[in-house]
C-alpha positions in Angstrom: -68.4 97.6 43.9 -72.1 97.7 43.2 -74.2 96.3 46.0 -77.6 94.7 45.3 -79.7 91.8 46.5 -79.6 90.1 43.0 -79.6 90.9 39.3 -81.7 90.3 36.2 -80.8 88.6 33.0 -83.2 88.2 30.0 -83.7 85.0 28.1 -84.7 85.0 24.5 -87.9 83.0 24.0 -90.4 82.6 21.1 -92.5 85.3 22.8 -89.8 87.9 23.3 -87.5 88.3 26.3 -88.3 86.7 29.6 -86.8 88.4 32.7 -85.1 86.2 35.3 -84.1 87.3 38.7 -80.8 85.8 39.9 -80.0 85.7 43.7 -77.6 83.9 46.0 -78.8 81.0 47.9 -79.1 83.0 51.1 -80.8 85.9 49.2 -78.4 88.3 50.9 -76.5 91.3 49.4 -74.0 90.7 46.7 -71.1 92.8 45.6 -70.8 93.1 41.9 -67.5 94.3 40.4 -68.0 97.9 39.1 -65.9 100.7 37.8 -66.9 104.3 38.6 -65.6 107.4 36.8 -66.0 111.2 36.7 -65.6 112.6 33.2 -66.3 115.5 30.9 -67.8 114.8 27.5 -65.3 115.6 24.7 -65.8 119.0 23.0 -66.2 117.2 19.7 -69.1 114.9 20.9 -71.9 114.7 18.4 -75.2 116.4 19.1 -76.9 112.9 19.2 -74.5 111.7 21.8 -75.1 114.8 24.0 -78.9 114.4 23.6 -78.7 110.8 24.6 -76.7 111.8 27.7 -79.2 114.5 28.6 -82.1 112.1 28.2 -80.7 109.8 30.8 -79.4 112.5 33.2 -81.1 112.2 36.6 -79.0 114.9 38.2 -80.6 118.0 39.7 -80.7 121.2 37.7 -77.8 122.6 39.8 -75.7 119.5 39.2 -76.5 119.7 35.5 -74.7 123.1 35.3 -71.5 121.3 36.0 -69.9 119.7 32.9 -68.6 116.8 35.0 -70.6 113.6 34.6 -70.4 110.5 36.8 -71.0 107.1 35.5 -70.4 103.5 36.4 -70.5 100.1 34.7 -70.8 96.6 36.0 -68.1 94.2 34.8 -69.4 91.0 33.3 -67.8 87.6 32.8 -68.8 84.2 31.3 -71.9 82.8 32.9 -71.9 80.0 35.5 -74.1 76.9 34.9 -77.1 78.6 36.5 -77.0 81.7 34.4 -75.8 80.0 31.1 -79.2 78.6 30.6 -80.5 82.2 30.5 -77.9 84.4 29.1 -74.3 84.4 27.6 -72.8 86.6 30.4 -73.3 87.6 34.0 -72.0 90.2 36.4 -68.8 89.4 38.2 -70.0 88.7 41.8 -67.3 88.8 44.5 -67.0 86.4 47.4 -67.1 88.3 50.7 -63.4 87.6 51.3 -62.6 89.2 47.9 -64.3 92.5 48.4 -61.4 94.3 50.2 -59.0 93.0 47.7 -61.0 94.5 44.8 -60.9 97.9 46.5 -57.2 97.8 47.5 -55.4 95.4 45.1 -53.3 96.3 42.0 -54.8 95.9 38.5 -52.8 92.8 37.7 -54.0 91.1 40.9 -57.6 92.0 40.2 -57.8 90.0 37.0 -57.9 86.8 39.2 -61.2 88.0 40.7 -63.1 88.2 37.3 -64.4 84.6 37.4 -68.1 83.5 37.6 -69.7 83.1 41.0 -70.4 79.5 42.1 -73.5 78.2 40.3 -74.2 75.9 43.3 -74.8 79.0 45.5 -77.2 80.8 43.0 -80.9 80.5 42.2 -82.7 82.0 39.2 -86.4 82.3 38.7 -88.6 83.9 35.9 -90.5 87.1 36.6 -93.7 88.3 35.1 -93.6 91.7 33.5 -95.9 94.3 34.9 -99.1 95.2 33.2 -99.2 98.0 30.7 -101.1 100.1 33.2 -98.3 99.7 35.7 -95.8 100.7 33.0 -97.6 104.0 32.6 -97.1 104.8 36.3 -93.4 104.3 36.2 -90.7 106.9 35.7 -89.0 106.9 32.3 -85.8 105.4 33.7 -87.7 102.4 35.2 -89.9 102.0 32.1 -87.0 101.4 29.8 -86.6 97.6 30.4 -90.0 97.1 32.1 -90.7 96.6 35.7 -91.8 93.6 37.7 -92.2 92.5 41.3 -89.0 91.2 42.8 -90.7 89.0 45.3 -91.1 85.4 44.2 -94.6 84.0 44.2 -95.5 81.2 46.6 -95.1 78.5 43.9 -91.7 80.0 42.9 -90.5 79.9 46.5 -91.7 76.3 46.8 -89.8 75.3 43.6 -86.6 77.0 44.9 -86.9 75.3 48.3 -87.6 71.9 46.7 -84.6 72.3 44.4 -82.4 73.3 47.4 -83.6 70.4 49.5 -83.1 67.9 46.7 -79.5 69.0 46.4 -78.8 69.2 50.1 -76.7 66.5 51.7 -77.8 67.2 55.3 -76.4 64.2 57.1 -79.4 61.9 56.3 -82.1 64.4 57.2 
């Protein structure tokens, strides 16, 4: 599992890609389905492949002496209604009662967990990309896709709260 407090998807617009932050309604931690592996690059790997691996290698010099690499990927699925307006896929997000099953279940059982998280319990809001000056202060790994503040602005919080209140059936309140 890959733990996070949300994830980003990018929407194609006439002005390029617009980042959107996607969080659960309670803005708590989420567990995304991930697969982790240790591996050794094949001896017949191309020089370009090896250079690409080295460029993204954040291990210490001592760790780089080992030929063993560690990597992970986040498994995606079709988007729910919230994310489908932004992108054509989304990470698989587990319900809290599914987490232990993901870690201990057999592979045939696990397929049933690869469905989209409930759209009714997710919010998405656009983020502004940081200024060019901010980009220059970032490390290479953060600079790749840009960087932006994860905290919603006051108007974004108000819009999210208004949306939540309008869809709340709170016994007449």
